[in-house]
C-alpha positions, 0 to 999 in steps of 0.5 A, spaced: 393 517 948 394 513 954 397 506 954 398 499 959 404 495 958 405 488 958 409 483 959 405 479 953 408 484 947 402 487 947 399 494 950 392 497 953 390 503 948 386 508 951 384 516 948 386 521 952 379 523 954 372 521 956 366 521 952 361 523 957 353 522 955 347 525 959 346 523 966 353 521 968 354 515 963 361 515 960 364 511 954 371 508 956 373 506 950 380 501 949 384 497 945 390 492 944 395 493 941 397 490 935 390 487 935 389 481 940 383 477 941 382 478 949 377 473 949 381 468 953 383 474 958 381 476 965 380 483 964 378 488 970 376 495 970 377 499 976 374 505 980 379 508 985 379 501 988 373 498 987 373 492 981 366 494 976 368 489 971 371 483 970 371 479 965 374 472 965 373 465 962 368 467 958 364 471 964 362 477 966 361 480 972 358 487 974 361 490 980 355 492 986 352 498 983 354 497 976 350 491 973 346 493 967 352 499 966 358 496 964 359 492 957 
């Protein structure tokens, strides 16, 4: 299990492995510990240096080539 720390008193927890589905689709599961609402947060997912998903102010912006893939 991997974790990413913050100075806000919670951590992002991810599994040690990725669940892969057919045709290269993957599910990247994660959660905040302790349980915390992420509604008011800015959340970014990166693949190398490309931002593939941005959640901010209740809106989602998906990176080029990731439309309808990131949720």
